[in-house]
matplotlib code that plots the C-alpha trace (Angstrom):
import matplotlib.pyplot as plt

x = [18.1, 20.1, 18.3, 18.9, 20.5, 17.8, 19.0, 18.5, 15.4, 15.4, 14.3, 12.0, 9.0, 6.5, 4.2, 2.8, 3.8, 7.0, 7.1, 8.3, 11.6, 10.7, 7.9, 8.7, 7.3, 3.3, 3.9, 1.5, -1.4, -0.7, -1.0, -3.9, -5.5, -4.8, -6.1, -9.2, -9.9, -9.0, -11.6, -14.2, -14.4, -14.5, -12.2, -12.9, -9.3, -9.1, -6.5, -5.7, -4.6, -1.0, -0.7, 0.2, -3.1, -2.9, 0.5, -0.4, -3.3, -1.2, 1.0, -1.5, -2.9, 1.0, 1.2, -1.9, -1.6, 1.7, 0.6, -2.9, -5.1, -6.9, -7.8, -7.3, -9.0, -8.3, -10.8, -10.1, -13.2, -12.0, -13.0, -16.1, -19.6, -22.3, -23.1, -22.3, -18.6, -18.0, -19.1, -17.1, -13.6, -14.1, -15.1, -12.1, -9.7, -11.2, -10.3, -8.4, -9.9, -10.6, -14.3, -14.9, -16.7, -19.1, -20.2, -21.2, -24.2, -25.1, -28.5, -27.2, -25.2, -27.0, -27.2, -23.1, -22.7, -24.7, -22.9, -19.6, -20.5, -22.3, -18.4, -16.7, -18.8, -18.6, -14.8, -12.4, -10.5, -11.4, -11.8, -10.7, -12.0, -10.4, -12.4, -9.9, -11.9, -15.0, -16.4, -16.8, -20.1, -22.1, -21.9, -23.3, -26.5, -28.0, -28.7, -29.3, -25.6, -24.7, -28.3, -27.5, -23.8, -24.7, -27.7, -25.3, -22.0, -24.1, -24.7, -21.0, -19.7, -16.4, -15.5, -14.6, -13.6, -11.5, -13.1, -10.3, -11.0, -9.5, -12.4, -12.6, -15.5, -17.6, -16.4, -17.2, -20.9, -21.1, -20.2, -21.0, -24.5, -27.3, -29.4, -26.9, -26.9, -23.3, -24.2, -21.3, -20.9, -17.0, -13.8, -12.8, -9.1, -7.5, -4.0, -1.3, 2.0, 4.6, 6.8, 10.0, 12.4, 11.1, 11.1, 14.8, 16.2, 14.5, 15.6, 19.1, 19.6, 18.4, 21.1, 23.8, 23.0, 24.1, 26.9, 25.1, 24.7, 22.2, 22.5, 19.3, 19.2, 19.5, 16.3, 14.4, 14.8, 13.1, 10.4, 9.2, 9.7, 6.9, 4.7, 5.7, 3.5, 4.7, 4.5, 6.4, 8.9, 9.3, 9.7, 12.5, 14.5, 13.9, 15.5, 18.2, 18.9, 19.4, 21.6, 24.3, 25.5, 27.9, 27.2, 23.6, 22.9, 20.4, 21.8, 21.6, 18.2, 17.3, 18.9, 17.0, 13.5, 14.1, 14.6, 11.4, 9.3, 10.8, 9.8, 6.0, 5.5, 3.6, 1.3, 1.3, 0.7, -2.4, -3.9, -4.0, -5.5, -8.4, -9.2, -10.5, -8.7, -9.4, -9.0, -5.6, -4.8, -6.0, -3.7, -0.8, -1.8, -2.1, 1.1, 3.0, 1.6, 2.5, -0.4, -3.3, -6.0, -8.2, -8.5, -11.7, -9.8, -9.7, -5.6, -5.2, -7.8, -6.0, -2.5, -3.2, -5.8, -8.2, -11.0, -14.6, -14.4, -17.9, -15.9, -12.9, -15.5, -16.8, -13.3, -11.7, -15.0, -14.2, -10.4, -11.1, -13.5, -10.9, -8.4, -5.9, -6.4, -6.1, -8.8, -7.1, -9.3, -9.6, -6.0, -5.6, -2.5, -1.8, -2.7, 0.2, 3.1, 5.5, 2.9, 2.5, 6.6, 6.1, 3.9, 6.2]
y = [16.4, 14.7, 13.2, 9.4, 8.4, 7.1, 3.6, 3.5, 1.4, -1.6, -0.1, -3.0, -2.1, -4.7, -2.4, 0.7, 3.9, 5.6, 7.9, 7.7, 7.1, 3.5, 2.6, 0.5, 1.9, 1.8, 4.8, 4.0, 2.7, 6.5, 8.5, 6.4, 7.0, 10.4, 11.2, 9.5, 11.2, 14.6, 14.4, 13.4, 9.5, 7.3, 4.3, 0.6, -0.7, -4.7, -7.2, -10.3, -9.9, -8.2, -7.0, -3.8, -1.8, -0.1, 1.1, 2.4, 4.6, 6.2, 6.2, 8.1, 10.6, 11.9, 12.4, 14.4, 16.4, 17.7, 19.0, 20.0, 21.8, 18.6, 16.6, 13.2, 10.3, 7.1, 4.7, 0.8, -1.0, -4.3, -4.7, -2.9, -4.6, -1.4, 2.0, 3.5, 1.9, 3.0, 6.6, 6.7, 5.7, 8.4, 10.7, 9.8, 10.8, 13.9, 15.1, 18.7, 19.4, 23.0, 23.4, 19.9, 18.3, 15.4, 13.2, 10.0, 8.9, 5.7, 4.8, 8.3, 7.0, 8.2, 12.0, 11.6, 10.5, 13.1, 16.1, 14.9, 14.4, 18.1, 19.1, 17.8, 19.2, 22.5, 22.3, 24.9, 22.1, 19.3, 15.8, 12.6, 9.3, 6.1, 3.2, -0.1, -3.5, -2.0, -5.7, -5.7, -3.6, -6.6, -8.2, -5.6, -6.1, -2.9, -4.2, -0.9, 0.5, 0.5, 2.3, 4.6, 5.4, 5.4, 8.1, 10.3, 9.6, 10.5, 13.7, 14.3, 17.3, 18.0, 14.7, 11.1, 8.0, 5.2, 1.4, -1.0, -4.2, -8.0, -10.2, -9.1, -11.3, -9.7, -6.3, -7.4, -7.9, -4.9, -2.7, -4.5, -6.1, -4.2, -5.0, -3.1, 0.4, 0.5, -0.9, 1.5, 4.1, 3.6, 2.9, -0.6, -1.0, -4.6, -4.1, -6.9, -7.2, -4.9, -5.0, -7.6, -5.2, -2.0, -4.5, -5.3, -1.6, -0.4, -3.7, -3.3, -0.1, -0.3, -3.3, -1.1, 0.9, -1.6, -2.5, -5.4, -6.8, -9.1, -9.7, -9.9, -13.6, -14.3, -11.4, -13.3, -16.6, -15.1, -13.2, -16.1, -18.5, -16.2, -15.9, -12.1, -11.5, -8.3, -8.9, -12.2, -11.0, -7.6, -9.9, -12.1, -9.2, -7.5, -10.7, -10.9, -6.9, -8.1, -10.1, -7.9, -10.9, -8.8, -10.8, -12.5, -15.6, -18.1, -20.3, -17.2, -16.9, -20.5, -20.1, -17.8, -19.0, -22.4, -20.0, -18.4, -21.8, -23.2, -19.9, -20.9, -24.8, -24.7, -21.8, -24.2, -27.4, -25.7, -24.8, -28.7, -29.7, -27.2, -28.8, -32.1, -35.0, -33.9, -30.4, -31.0, -33.4, -30.5, -27.9, -30.2, -30.9, -26.8, -26.5, -29.0, -27.2, -23.8, -22.3, -24.7, -23.3, -26.5, -27.3, -29.8, -31.0, -34.7, -34.9, -32.8, -34.8, -38.2, -36.7, -36.4, -39.0, -36.3, -38.5, -36.7, -33.1, -32.3, -33.4, -31.2, -28.3, -28.2, -28.4, -25.9, -23.4, -24.1, -23.0, -20.1, -19.2, -19.8, -17.8, -20.6, -21.1, -18.1, -18.0, -15.2, -15.1, -18.8, -19.8, -21.2, -20.9, -21.5, -18.2, -17.6, -18.0, -19.5, -22.0, -23.0, -23.6, -25.6, -27.8, -29.2]
z = [28.2, 25.0, 22.9, 22.0, 18.8, 16.5, 15.3, 11.1, 10.4, 8.3, 4.7, 4.4, 6.6, 7.1, 9.5, 8.6, 6.0, 7.1, 3.8, 0.4, 0.6, 2.3, -0.2, -3.0, -6.7, -7.2, -9.1, -12.0, -9.5, -7.6, -10.3, -11.5, -8.3, -7.4, -10.9, -10.2, -7.0, -8.5, -11.2, -9.0, -8.9, -6.2, -6.5, -5.4, -4.7, -4.3, -3.5, -1.5, 2.1, 2.3, -1.1, 0.2, -0.7, 2.7, 2.4, -1.1, 0.1, 2.6, 0.0, -2.2, 0.9, 1.4, -2.0, -2.0, 0.8, -0.3, -3.7, -3.1, -0.5, 0.7, 3.6, 3.6, 6.5, 6.8, 8.2, 9.0, 9.0, 10.1, 13.5, 13.3, 13.5, 13.1, 11.5, 15.0, 15.3, 11.5, 12.3, 15.6, 13.7, 11.2, 13.8, 15.6, 12.4, 12.1, 15.9, 15.6, 12.5, 13.2, 14.0, 14.1, 17.2, 16.7, 19.5, 18.5, 20.9, 21.2, 18.6, 16.7, 14.1, 11.5, 12.5, 13.8, 10.1, 8.5, 10.6, 9.7, 6.1, 6.5, 7.7, 4.8, 2.2, 3.5, 3.9, 2.5, 1.5, -1.0, 1.7, 0.5, 2.7, 2.5, 3.7, 4.2, 4.4, 3.3, 2.6, 6.5, 6.1, 4.9, 7.7, 9.9, 11.6, 10.7, 7.1, 5.5, 6.3, 2.5, 1.1, 3.8, 2.9, -0.3, -0.1, 1.7, -0.7, -4.2, -2.8, -2.2, -4.0, -1.9, -1.1, -3.1, -1.6, -1.6, -0.9, -0.6, 0.6, 0.6, 0.2, -3.7, -4.2, -1.6, -3.3, -6.4, -5.4, -4.0, -6.5, -9.7, -8.8, -9.9, -6.9, -4.6, -3.8, -4.9, -7.9, -10.6, -8.5, -8.2, -10.6, -10.0, -9.4, -8.6, -7.1, -8.6, -7.6, -7.9, -10.6, -10.7, -11.9, -10.1, -6.9, -7.9, -8.2, -5.0, -3.2, -4.6, -3.8, -0.2, 0.2, -1.5, 1.3, 3.9, 2.4, 0.7, -3.0, -4.3, -8.0, -10.2, -10.6, -6.6, -6.3, -9.2, -7.2, -4.0, -5.9, -8.0, -4.7, -2.8, -5.8, -5.8, -3.2, -1.2, 2.4, 1.7, -0.4, 2.1, 5.0, 3.5, 2.1, 5.9, 6.9, 4.4, 5.4, 9.1, 8.4, 7.0, 4.8, 2.2, -1.0, -0.9, -3.0, -3.5, -0.4, 1.8, 0.7, 1.7, 4.6, 5.9, 4.5, 6.4, 9.8, 8.9, 8.3, 11.0, 13.6, 11.9, 12.3, 15.5, 13.2, 10.4, 12.2, 13.7, 10.2, 9.1, 12.5, 11.7, 8.4, 6.8, 5.7, 2.1, 2.5, 3.6, 0.7, -1.5, 0.3, -0.4, -3.9, -4.5, -2.9, -4.9, -7.9, -7.0, -8.8, -10.4, -12.3, -13.1, -9.8, -10.6, -13.9, -14.4, -14.7, -11.0, -9.4, -10.9, -10.3, -6.4, -5.7, -4.8, -5.4, -7.0, -8.5, -6.3, -3.2, -4.1, -5.1, -1.6, 0.0, -2.2, -1.2, 2.5, 2.0, 0.4, 2.9, 5.7, 3.7, 3.6, -0.1, -2.7, -5.6, -7.8, -10.8, -11.3, -10.6, -6.8, -4.7, -1.0, 0.2, 3.3, 0.6, 3.8, 4.6, 1.1, 1.0, 4.5, 3.2, 0.6]

ax = plt.figure().add_subplot(projection="3d")
ax.plot(x, y, z, "-o")
ax.set_aspect("equal")
plt.show()
C-alpha cells in the first residue's frame, strides 16, 4: 500500500512537542536545566499557563536523551487527585522499560511508588522525572503526600526531578516555606518570555520558508500587543502562516486578531457573566491599562471609579483565583491576552 504524502506541518505548533526544528529558542533555559539535572540538582520550574514550560520540559528531555545514557519520564499531574493516580501515571510512562512491571493496586499507592523508585535507583541509566502541574498534590485528600514523596526523593542518588507548575504562589509556598517538606530542596527557576529578537528570527525564517515575509516592526507590534505571552503570540503566527499572504503587515495582524476575538466572543461573554459587577469593572480597567502595578493605588481607583481599595483588593483576589487576572510579581494584567484585547 502506498503511503499518503504527509501534509507539511504549520511550524507554529500549538499543542504538543514535535522536534527541535519547531521549537523556538529557550537555549539558555535548556542549558541551565540540563546542567542542573546532570549535576544532581532538582529544579522547580514555574510560569503562568501557556508560557511554554511543558514544551520546554520535552525539549530538555529530547536533548538529554540524544546526548547522554539517560531515561526521562514526563508525568502530567493536572487531573490527578490522589497518590494512587500519581503513581499510576508514573507507572504508565514507564511501560515497556526492560524488567519493569508494577501493578498499582487499590490502596497500595505507597508500596507501588517505592517499587518504581527502587527500579530507577538500580537502573544502569540515570533517570529523570518531570512532574508537571506539581502543585496539584497540595489538593489531594491524603495530606501526607508531600512528606511521603520528599522522604523517598531525598534518598535517591540516581534520579533527579523537575517539579513544574503554573500556580506560582502555591509552588513557592511548597518549596520556600520552612514548614513544608520540600523546603529549599530544589533550584527555583521562573520561566519568562521568549527573547524578542530570537522569536523574530525564528518566525521570520519559518515565514520565509513559506514564501512569506514579516518585518521586525510588524513582529514587534504583535509581540507587544500580546504581552509576549508565548501561546498567544504563537497562535497569531500560526494563523498568519495559514493565510499564505506574502507580505504580513500591521493591517494583516489586526485582521487576523479581529477574527480570533470574534470566534471567542461567546466564551468571553461567559467570563463576564461569571463575575460580579465590581470584578467586571476591574477587568475592564486592567485591560485598558494593559499592565498595572499599583492596582490599589489612589490614581488607578479614581481614574476608573472603582471605589474603596478594600473592595478592589477582594475583587482582585477572586479574579486571580479564577485565573482571569494574572499577578506577575505584583504587576497585574488580563490572564487571557485575547480576552484582554476583546475587553477594550
